[in-house]
N, C-alpha and C positions, 0 to 999 in steps of 0.2 A: 462563651468559650473562646471567642476570637479576641477578647479584650486584651489589647497590647501585644498580641501575637504578631510576629514579623513575617509578612507574606510578600514575596517578590513575584511579579507577573511579567512574563516576557511575551510580547505581542509581535507577530510576524505578518507578512504581507498577504492577507486574504480577506475576502469580503466578510467573513465571519468575525473579523475584528470588532465589528460593532457590538456583537453579543457579549464580548468580554467586559464591556462597560458596565453591564448589570452585575457581573461578578465583583468588579472593583467597588462599585457603589455599595453593594450589600455588605461587603467586608468592612469597608470604612464606616458605614453606619453602625455596624456591630462593635466598633471600637478597635478594630485591628489597625496595626501600622502597615500600610500598603505602599510599596514602591513599584514602579513600572518602567520597563525598558521597551522602547519601540525601535524596530529596525527601520531602515529607509523605506522598505516596502510597506510596512505598517502605516507609515505616515501618509501614504497615498490614500488610505481608507479612513483613518481617524487622526485627529491632530494631537500633538503633545499637550496643547492647552486643555482639550477635553479631558484627557486622561489625568492631567495634573489636578484639575478641578475636582474630579471624582476621588482621586487619591488623597486630597488635601495635602499634597506634597509635589514639588516639581517632578516632571517626568524626565527620564534619561534617554538620550539618543546618542548616536555615534559622535555627534559634535561635542557632547560632554566628555566622551572617552578620550579625546585628544587635547583637552584643555588642561593646562598645568595648574588647576585651581584647587586640587585636592591634596591633602597632606600625604595620603597614600594612594596608590593606583585605584581608580574607581571600581574596576571589576573585582579587585581583591576586597575592598570595603563592602561592596554589595554581596559578594559571595559569602563572606564571613557573617554578615548581618542576618541573612535570610534563615528562617526556620524551615520554610518550605518554599518551593519554586515551581510555578506553573507556567507552561508554555502553551498559550492559547490565543489564536489558532496557531497550530504548528504546520508549516508548509512543507512540501516535499523537499525543497531546497535546504531548509534548516534541519529537517530530519536527516538528510544525507550527511550534513556536517556533524551532527551528533553521533551518527553511526560510525563515522571515521575519526572522531575526536578532533575535528578541525575547529579553529578559532580565528575568524577574520573580521569580527565586529564586536561591539560591546556585549551583545547578548551571548554569543557563543563563548567569548572569553570568560564571562561571568559564570556560565554553566561549569566550565572546567575549573574555575577558581572556588567553587562551592563544594560542600560535602553533604548538604541537606537532601532530603527526598525531592525528586523532580517529577511533576505530573505532566504528562504529555497528552494534549488534546488536538489530534490532527484534524485538518479540514482541507478538502480539495475536491476537484471534479472526480467523478466515479472512475473514468478511464485513467486518470492520473493515479488514483489510489490503487487500482488493480494492476498497474504496471509491475512487472517482475522486479526491477531494481528497487522500486519504492517499497514493495512488500519485503524484499530482502533486507533493506535498510531498517525497516520497522522491526523485523524479527531480531536483527543484530543489536539494535539499540536496546531492546527489552531484555537482552542477556545481562545488561548492567543492572544489578539489584537496586541501584538508586532510582531507576526510571520506573514509574507507575503509569498505567494507561487509563484513559477514560474516552470511550468512543473509538472510532467514529460511528455515528449512527447512519441510518438510511432514511431517505425521504426525498422531497423535491428540493433540488439545490438551486443556487442563485443563477446557474447557467441553464435552468429549466430541465436539466437532466434529473431523472428519478433513479436513485440508487444509493450505494454506500459512499461515504465521504463527508457526510454532514457532521459538523462539529457538535460535540456533546452539548446539551442544554445547560444553561447557567446553574440550574438546581443540581444537576449531576456533578458538575465541577466543584461546586461549593461543598457538596457532601463528601467528595473525595478529599478535598483540602481539610475538612474537619477531621476526617479519619487520620490523615497523615500527621496532623498536628498532635493527635493523641498517641499514635503508635510510633511516631518518628520514622515511619517507613518500614517498620518491622513486619514481616509476614509470618507471624507466629502460629497461624493455624494452617499453614501449608501442609498438604497431605491428609488433612482431616476431612471427613464427610459430615457435614452439619445439616441436620433436619430441623426445620422451624415451622410452627403453625402460627397463623395470624388471622385476625378479624373475628367477627361474630358469625354464628350460624343462624340459619332461618329454618324454623320448623313450621311447615305450611299447614293451614287449615283447608285452603283451596288455592287456586293459582294466584290470587291477589292478596290473600291475608295470611299472616304468619306471626308466630311468636319469635321475637328477636331481642337484641340489646344494642346499645349505642356504639359498640366497638367499630372502629373504622379500619383496623389493620395497621395503623401507623407504627405501632411499637414492633410488631412482627416484621414489617418491611424494613424498619431501621436495623433490626437484628440481622436480617438477611444481608443488608448493605454492609454492615460492620464485618460480618463473617467473611463475605466475599473480598472486601478490601484487605483483610488480614490473610488472604490466600487460601481460604477453605473452598471446598467444592460444596455448593449450597443447594438444597432443595427446599422450596417454600410451598407449603400447603395452606391455601388461604380461602377464607369465606368471601362474600361479596366485599369488594374493596375498590379503591380508586384505580381505574384501569391505567391512567397515565403514570401513577406511581409504580404499578407493576411493570409497565413498559420500560421504566427507568432501571430495571434490573436485568440487563441483557445477558449477564453471565450467570444468572440464577435460574435453575429449573423451577418453573412455577406450575402448580397443580391446583385448579379451582375445585372447591368442595363447598357446596351451598349448605347442606344439612349436616347434622352431627353424624349421621350414619355414613354419609359420603366422606366426611373428614376421617372417620374411624377407618374406613377401608383404605384410604390413601396413606394415612399414618402407619397403619399396621403393615402395609405393603412396603413402605420405604424404611421402616424402623430397623430391620435386621442389618442393613448396610450402613447405618449411621454410627459414627463414633460419639457424636454429641447431639442430643435432641433438646430443643427448647420449645416448650408448649406454651406459647404466648396467646393462643386463640382464646376467645371468650365463648366457650362451647355452651350451648343451652343445657339446662338441667332436665327439662321436660318438653314434650311435644303433644299436639292434639292426638287423641287416641284414634281418630279417623281423619283421613285427608281426602277431600273430594277432588276428582279430576276436572270438574267444571266449577266455575264461580257459583257460590251459593247465593240465591236471592236473600235480601235482608230478612224477609219473613221466615226463611228457613234456618236462620242462624240459631243455634241452641241457646237457651237462657243460661245454662251452665255448661261449661266446656270440660268434658272428660279429658284427663291428661294421663300420660304414661311416661316413665323415665326414658331417657336416651342413654346410649352407652357411655360409660365413664372411661374416656379414652386414656387419660393420664394414668389411672389405676391399672388399666390393662397393659400399658407400656411398662409400668413399674414391675408388673409380674413377669414380663418377657425379657427384661433387661439382663444382659450378660455382664460378667465382671469387667470387661474392657469398655463398656458403654457408660456414658454419663447422661443423666436425665434431669432436666431443669424445668421447674414449673413456675407459673405466675399465680398470685393470689390477689385479686382485686377486692379490696375491702373498704368498709367505712369504720370510723371509730378505732377500736383496737385492731391494728393490722397484724401484730406480731403473734398473738396467741393462736388465731385460726391458721395462720401461715405455717407455724411450727407443727401444728396438728396435721395439716395437709402434707407437709414434708415427711413426717413419720408414717402416716397411714398409706401413702401412695408410693413409698419406697423411693423417694427422690434423693438425688445427690445434693441439690440446692434448690432454693425457691426465692423468687423476688416478691416481697410483700409490697403491694402497690396501693396507696391511698387514692380513692377516686372521689373523695368528698372534700379535697383541698384544692385551692385555686391552681390553675396551670399544671394539672396532672390528671392522669387517667384518660378516659375515653375521649377521642377526637382532638385532644390537645396536641400541640406541636412539642410541648415540653413534658417532663415527667419527673418523678422522684420515687425512690424505693428503699426498702431495707432488705439486704440480701442475707439469707441464712443458709448454712450448710449442715450436712449430717454430722459433721465433726464438732458442731457447736460454735463455729465462727459466725460473726455477724458484722455487717458493714452497712452504714447508712449513707445513701447517696442523695445529696441535696438537689433541689430543682436544677434541671439542665435539659438540653435537647434530648429527644428520644434516641438519636444516633449516639450521643455521648453516653447516655445510660446503657445502651447496648454494649459499647466498648467497656464500660465499667463492669458489666456483667461477665464479659469474656475474660477480663483481667481476673476477676474473682474466681471464675471456674478454672482458669489456668493454674492459679495458685493452689486450688484444691486438688487438681489432677496431679500436680508435682508432688504434693504431700502424700497423696495416695500411692504414687509410684515408689516414694521413699519407704513407706511402710511395707510395701511388698518386697 
């Protein structure tokens, strides 16, 4: 997705500057064109040579700003060149300049000379972050629709203080940049309440044995990220999943649900308030007929295991759906993925479905990438080639938005 995309990184003077090196390196290895600007303060923590090596391109400093070696002013060239601009780490000093529209160095001049989305990743000591003027500047800056935020998080800081002010991790910054490259900064789901299910369920025989599946929840987590990045209010109901990935969703309400029955309760509780629901979880079809409260000794395990069905959550939600609500399903299939997906779309009264091949390389369970064919109730069909799961999530929301617009026109 980043191949030949133009990404500008602004680095200011904080110890977290070392973390942005991973962001730059990852982008460059993915084929992006990366340019970086370092303030004088940033150069006290990392060198222009380090950044230039990672970018595969010379790094820019204020010394470059004042050199008459460019055909056009450097800040104008960089501002027009960038598709997306990230400021990481963002110090209290540079934040104040952004809030007031000041431009006294190459970085701040380039911000004002650009029109692309700008991702802000603040980093500072907790007491600094909690100062009233800093929070006022933060709130003021975010009134500009160009500015998007990531972090700050909380944890042990370089000053040994534990609290808020920690710069977002590289993975979070990279995910936001991927979203901004897709949406161009548009928050087209603002005002919508989006409900998403993720991961597999576990149907226990006893406390240590269960019937399950390989789902890791990555697709559902990507859907939650994409929806939040596009401005939605998001609730994620998830089975057992990567706790670190869940922790990287600070603006998402997360509800853990291990079994199908627990997921059923959570989804039915949240569903009436949802405008858009995406059922990406791989819910079990059956469960052991009996569950022991204690671990069964091996000799006590049954030779044949009696099973009983679990609730069909998607069908229940389809029966409860109101005219203003949209319900999207996933169909993980092998071989012919279209026929069973279309049948599921109709039987469960869905508005759209993502037919997902799990028998092809780099797609399906546990993979970081995915592919799908989207189908909707109106007969539309769109095939999405292999891409990251976050990118697939954005394609799905694009597809659903088009469908919702067509529905409103018919009404």
